C-alpha positions in Angstrom: -39.8 34.4 38.8 -41.3 34.2 36.1 -39.6 32.6 32.8 -41.4 33.1 29.0 -40.5 29.8 26.9 -38.9 30.8 23.6 -40.4 29.2 21.1 -36.9 30.4 19.0 -35.3 27.6 21.0 -38.1 25.0 20.5 -38.1 25.6 24.2 -41.0 23.4 26.2 -40.2 23.1 29.9 -40.8 19.8 32.1 -43.0 20.9 34.6 -44.2 17.9 36.1 -42.3 16.0 38.4 -43.8 13.1 38.1 -42.2 12.1 35.1 -38.9 12.6 37.0 -39.2 8.7 38.0 -40.2 7.1 35.0 -36.7 9.3 33.3 -34.9 7.9 36.5 -35.6 4.4 35.7 -35.3 3.9 32.2 -31.5 5.9 32.6 -30.8 3.7 35.0 -28.9 6.4 37.4 -26.4 5.1 39.4 -24.5 7.3 42.5 -20.9 7.2 40.5 -22.4 8.3 37.1 -21.4 11.2 35.5 -24.3 12.8 33.0 -24.7 15.5 30.5 -27.7 16.9 30.4 -28.7 19.4 27.2 -31.4 22.0 27.7 -32.4 22.1 31.4 -34.8 24.9 31.3 -36.4 25.8 34.2 -34.0 23.0 36.1 -36.6 20.5 37.3 -35.0 17.5 35.9 -31.3 18.9 36.7 -31.8 19.2 40.5 -33.2 15.6 40.5 -30.4 14.3 38.6 -28.2 16.1 40.8 -29.5 14.4 43.9 -28.9 10.9 42.5 -25.7 11.3 40.4 -21.5 12.5 41.0 -21.8 15.3 38.4 -24.2 16.9 35.9 -23.0 18.7 33.0 -26.2 21.0 32.3 -25.5 22.6 28.6 -28.2 25.6 28.2 -28.4 27.8 25.1 -30.5 30.5 26.9 -28.2 32.5 28.7 -31.8 34.5 29.8 -32.3 31.4 32.4 -29.2 31.6 33.9 -30.6 33.5 37.1 -33.4 30.9 37.3 -31.5 28.1 37.0 -28.6 29.4 39.7 -31.3 29.6 42.0 -33.3 26.6 41.4 -30.2 24.7 42.0 -29.5 25.9 45.4 -26.4 25.2 47.0 -25.6 21.7 45.1 -22.2 21.6 43.9 -22.1 18.8 41.6 -23.8 20.8 39.0 -21.8 22.5 36.4 -23.7 25.0 34.3 -22.5 25.7 30.8 -23.8 27.9 28.4 -23.5 27.8 24.6 -24.8 25.6 22.0 -24.7 21.6 22.6 -23.6 20.7 19.3 -20.3 22.3 20.1 -19.3 20.4 23.1 -17.4 17.5 23.0 -18.2 15.0 25.4 -15.1 13.5 25.1 -13.5 16.7 26.2 -15.0 17.0 29.6 -13.3 15.9 32.8 -14.5 13.6 34.0 -16.2 12.3 30.8 -20.0 12.1 31.1 -21.1 8.3 30.9 -24.6 9.2 30.2 -27.1 11.5 28.3 -30.2 12.4 30.2 -32.1 15.3 28.4 -35.5 16.8 27.8 -34.2 18.0 24.4 -35.0 20.8 22.6 -36.8 19.6 19.5 -34.4 21.7 17.0 -31.6 19.9 18.4 -32.7 16.0 19.0 -31.5 14.1 15.7 -28.1 15.8 15.1 -27.1 16.0 18.8 -28.2 12.0 18.9 -26.6 11.1 15.8 -23.5 13.1 16.8 -23.0 11.9 20.6 -23.6 8.5 19.1 -21.1 8.4 16.3 -18.4 10.4 18.2 -16.0 8.8 19.9 -16.9 9.6 23.8 -17.4 8.0 26.8 -21.2 7.9 26.7 -23.0 4.5 27.1 -26.3 5.1 27.7 -28.9 7.7 26.7 -32.2 8.6 28.0 -34.4 11.6 25.9 -37.5 13.2 25.5 -37.8 14.1 22.1 -40.8 14.3 19.7 -42.8 10.9 19.2 -42.1 11.0 15.6 -38.7 11.1 16.4 -38.6 8.4 18.9 -40.2 6.1 16.7 -37.5 7.6 13.7 -34.5 6.2 15.9 -35.6 2.6 15.9 -38.1 2.3 12.8 -37.8 -0.7 10.8 -36.7 -1.0 7.1 -39.5 -0.6 4.4 -41.5 2.0 6.6 -42.3 5.8 6.4 -40.3 6.5 9.6 -37.2 4.7 8.6 -34.3 6.8 7.5 -30.7 7.4 7.7 -31.2 8.5 11.4 -32.9 4.8 12.0 -29.8 3.1 9.9 -27.0 5.3 12.4 -28.6 4.5 15.9 -29.6 0.6 14.8 -26.1 0.5 13.5 -24.4 2.2 17.2 -27.4 1.4 19.9 -30.1 -0.8 21.3 -33.2 0.4 22.6 -33.3 -0.4 26.2 -36.8 2.0 27.2 -39.8 3.2 25.6 -42.5 5.6 27.6 -44.8 7.8 25.6 -45.5 11.3 27.3 -48.4 13.7 27.5 -48.2 17.3 26.1 -49.6 18.3 29.6 -46.2 18.0 31.5 -44.5 20.5 29.2 -45.0 24.2 29.7 -46.1 25.4 27.0 -47.9 22.4 25.8 -46.2 21.4 22.8 -48.8 20.5 19.7 -47.1 17.2 19.2 -46.8 14.2 21.2 -43.7 13.0 23.0 -41.8 10.0 24.2 -38.7 9.4 26.6 -36.4 6.7 24.7 -33.5 5.2 26.3 -30.8 3.2 24.5 -27.2 1.8 25.4 -24.3 2.2 23.1 -23.1 -1.3 21.2 -20.0 -1.9 19.3 -20.1 0.3 15.9 -18.6 -1.1 13.0 -15.0 -0.3 12.5 -15.5 2.0 9.0 -18.7 3.7 10.9 -17.6 7.0 9.3 -17.8 5.2 5.6 -20.7 3.7 6.4 -22.4 7.2 7.8 -21.1 8.8 4.4 -23.0 6.1 2.4 -26.0 6.0 4.4 -26.8 9.8 4.0 -26.0 9.4 0.5 -28.5 6.8 0.0 -31.3 8.3 1.6 -30.5 12.2 0.3 -32.8 11.7 -2.8 -35.3 8.9 -1.2 -37.7 9.2 -4.5 -34.6 7.7 -6.5 -33.1 4.5 -6.8 -30.2 4.1 -3.9 -27.9 3.7 -6.9 -29.4 7.2 -8.2 -29.2 8.6 -5.0 -25.4 7.9 -4.3 -24.6 9.2 -7.7 -26.5 12.4 -6.9 -24.7 12.8 -3.9 -21.0 12.3 -5.4 -20.5 9.1 -3.1 -20.2 6.7 -6.4 -21.1 6.6 -9.8 -24.0 4.4 -10.6 -22.5 1.2 -11.9 -20.5 1.1 -9.3 -23.0 1.1 -6.8 -25.0 -1.1 -9.1 -22.1 -3.7 -8.7 -21.6 -3.7 -5.3 -25.8 -4.0 -4.2 -25.5 -7.4 -6.8 -22.5 -8.1 -4.3 -24.5 -8.0 -1.1 -27.4 -9.7 -3.1 -29.7 -6.8 -3.8 -30.9 -5.8 -7.2 -29.8 -2.6 -8.8 -33.0 -0.7 -8.7 -33.1 -1.3 -4.7 -34.5 1.9 -2.8 -32.3 2.6 0.7 -35.6 1.9 2.4 -35.4 -1.8 1.7 -32.2 -2.3 3.0 -31.4 -3.2 7.2 -28.7 -1.6 8.8 -26.3 -4.3 8.4 -26.5 -4.5 4.4 -25.3 -0.6 4.8 -22.0 -1.7 6.0 -21.9 -4.7 3.4 -22.3 -2.0 0.8 -20.1 0.1 2.4 -17.3 -2.6 2.1 -18.4 -3.7 -1.2 -18.3 -0.2 -2.8 -14.8 -0.1 -1.1 -13.5 -3.2 -2.6 -14.5 -1.7 -6.4 
């Protein structure tokens, strides 16, 4: 069956099965695992996962792939196909709940999906995702670099990177115009006030050319004077920019703002 990838959905189907072993290693697949896969596409990765874990939830936005996916999976009965937007799927409501997210993520959903699944209260413990190289770099970027931003802070506050593997454009159909990478990370204990921290972080980076205090005021998070005082409390000058703070300092800043 000839399937034409839809550019509007950011579809670049995995077509080279040689990469599957790398995914399996980085995902630390084990027989009892319950895996959430987003964007199964042609089912290449789905089949590989289904043959190695207990259950796979495969969420596909493109209903036009239904016949192809069903045929590609054959008689495997441990794959539950769901059609719809993965951002509308709450892993915490799936039963049994998935403990790993393993996927060749569509480019237009990668960042929000990772951010939402890390922040949400669910059973996910490990992520192994194929994304644009620049997105993979952004997840674990260092402070004071161009790639460092709100998603860097939020990912690093909730996970530690366990693996990284550059991916050639030739493994996809059609080949994308950008480089890709596999990145794996495992959940760590997050700050108890993560929702508040997230609001501060997103506000701090909402106007990158502004000082952090001015950005928080423009974002409606806190008045400039209050932010300057809170920055002083954590040992930072009032004119510091968001990209200078390490992730842990945003936790301290959030607490300092709450105390004022």
